[in-house]
C-alpha positions in Angstrom: 2.4 -29.9 -14.3 3.0 -25.8 -14.3 0.5 -23.3 -14.8 1.0 -20.0 -16.1 0.5 -18.0 -12.8 3.7 -20.3 -11.8 5.6 -19.7 -14.9 5.2 -16.1 -15.1 6.4 -16.0 -11.3 9.3 -17.6 -12.2 10.2 -15.8 -15.2 10.0 -12.6 -13.4 12.0 -13.7 -10.6 14.8 -15.1 -13.0 14.5 -11.5 -14.3 15.1 -9.8 -11.4 17.9 -12.0 -10.4 19.8 -11.2 -13.5 19.4 -7.5 -13.2 20.3 -7.5 -9.8 23.8 -9.2 -11.1 24.1 -7.2 -13.9 23.0 -4.0 -12.0 20.9 -3.2 -15.5 17.4 -1.8 -15.3 14.9 -3.5 -17.5 11.3 -1.9 -17.0 8.2 -3.3 -18.5 6.2 -0.2 -19.7 2.4 -1.4 -18.7 1.0 -5.0 -18.1 -2.6 -4.7 -19.4 -4.1 -7.3 -17.0 -2.9 -8.1 -13.3 0.5 -8.3 -12.1 1.5 -10.9 -9.6 4.5 -11.2 -7.0 3.6 -12.1 -4.0 5.0 -15.1 -1.6 8.6 -14.6 -3.0 11.6 -13.2 -0.7 12.1 -10.1 -3.1 13.7 -7.2 -1.7 13.0 -4.6 -4.1 10.6 -4.1 -6.7 13.4 -2.5 -9.4 12.0 -4.2 -12.4 8.3 -3.7 -12.0 6.1 -3.0 -14.6 5.5 1.0 -15.0 1.8 1.0 -15.2 -0.8 -1.8 -14.2 -4.3 -2.2 -15.8 -5.3 -4.4 -13.0 -4.1 -5.7 -9.7 -0.6 -5.2 -8.2 0.2 -7.5 -5.4 3.7 -7.7 -3.7 2.6 -8.6 -0.3 4.4 -11.5 1.8 7.9 -10.7 0.7 11.0 -8.6 2.4 10.4 -5.5 1.0 11.9 -2.5 2.7 11.2 0.2 0.2 8.2 0.5 -2.4 11.2 1.9 -4.7 10.5 0.6 -8.2 6.7 0.1 -7.7 4.7 1.2 -11.0 3.7 4.9 -11.0 -0.2 4.1 -11.7 -2.9 0.7 -11.1 -6.2 0.9 -12.2 -7.2 -1.8 -9.7 -5.7 -2.7 -6.2 -2.5 -2.3 -4.7 -0.9 -4.7 -1.8 2.1 -4.2 0.1 1.0 -6.0 3.3 3.1 -7.9 5.1 6.6 -6.7 4.3 9.2 -4.7 5.9 8.5 -1.2 5.0 8.7 1.4 7.3 7.2 4.5 4.7 5.2 4.6 1.5 8.1 6.3 -0.5 7.9 5.1 -4.1 4.7 4.3 -3.6 2.1 4.4 -6.9 0.8 8.2 -7.2 -3.0 6.5 -8.5 -4.8 3.6 -7.5 -8.3 3.5 -8.5 -8.9 0.8 -6.3 -7.7 -0.4 -3.1 -4.5 0.7 -1.5 -3.2 -2.2 1.5 -0.5 -1.6 3.2 -1.4 -3.5 6.6 1.1 -5.3 9.1 4.3 -3.8 8.2 7.0 -1.6 10.2 5.3 1.7 8.8 5.8 4.8 10.7 5.0 7.5 8.5 2.7 7.3 5.3 4.8 9.7 3.7 4.7 8.5 0.2 1.0 7.2 -0.1 -0.8 8.3 -2.7 -3.1 11.7 -2.4 -6.2 9.8 -3.4 -7.5 6.0 -3.5 -10.4 5.2 -5.0 -11.2 2.4 -3.1 -10.6 1.5 0.6 -7.1 2.4 2.2 -5.8 -0.4 4.8 -2.9 0.9 7.4 -3.5 -1.0 10.2 -1.0 -3.4 12.3 2.0 -1.3 11.9 3.8 1.7 14.0 2.4 4.6 13.0 1.9 7.8 15.3 0.3 10.1 13.3 -1.3 9.8 9.8 0.5 13.0 8.2 1.3 11.7 4.5 -2.3 9.7 4.4 -4.3 10.1 0.9 -6.2 13.5 0.6 -9.3 11.6 -0.1 -10.1 8.1 0.1 -13.0 6.5 -1.6 -14.2 3.8 0.3 -12.8 2.9 3.9 -10.0 3.8 6.0 -8.7 1.8 8.5 -5.9 2.6 10.5 -6.7 0.4 13.6 -3.9 -1.2 15.3 -1.1 1.5 15.2 0.2 4.1 17.9 -1.6 6.8 16.9 -1.2 10.0 19.1 -3.3 12.2 17.0 -5.2 12.1 14.1 -3.4 14.7 12.5 -3.2 13.8 8.4 -6.3 11.8 8.5 -8.2 11.9 4.8 -10.3 15.0 4.8 -12.9 12.8 3.3 -14.0 9.2 3.4 -16.8 7.7 1.2 -17.2 4.8 3.6 -16.2 3.8 7.3 -13.3 5.2 9.3 -11.8 2.7 11.5 -9.2 3.7 14.4 -9.8 1.3 17.2 -7.4 -0.9 19.4 -4.2 1.5 19.5 -1.5 -0.2 20.6 -0.7 3.0 23.3 -4.3 2.7 24.7 -5.7 5.8 23.2 -9.1 5.6 22.3 -10.2 8.2 19.6 -14.0 9.1 19.6 -16.6 9.8 16.6 -16.5 13.2 17.4 -12.5 13.5 16.9 -13.1 11.9 13.9 -15.6 13.8 12.3 -13.5 17.2 13.6 -10.6 16.2 10.6 -12.8 14.2 8.3 -15.8 13.9 6.3 -17.1 10.4 6.8 -19.6 9.5 5.2 -20.2 6.0 6.8 -19.9 4.6 10.2 -17.1 5.1 12.5 
């Protein structure tokens, strides 16, 4: 017996497939709760809701772009474990956490200008932080990338700032981080 989440997931997948075949764009205006479309083979977010009152989770797909993603998320946005190379098309507003770890990101251009919770962009191919949110209410984690500088780092981080284990061997010190960001937590 299928649960409600499975039925909704299957119906959403069917709608996206029909749209792709008919080339029509159907856009749901607002989902007041959570919207889950993770663990599919989606290559696009076209047809996703315009606004989500809860969490939006599209991790573990085959997305190469965030075009079609909601404009605003009241809680968390998770696009981790896809094939993204940039964040163009990402929501302009995320009140909770923003997860984009384990992609192929080479740029943070397109990221929200502020994130209320954590911003996690670890395990990518970033060489700079240009495009990162200006302020992060929680922790900022850019560990395990190819950073050569901290240019573009958030000017304020409400909790911790992590940037250890760069794949290229570069190590940033606490002093380096404090030069570019006002961090309230640990480094």
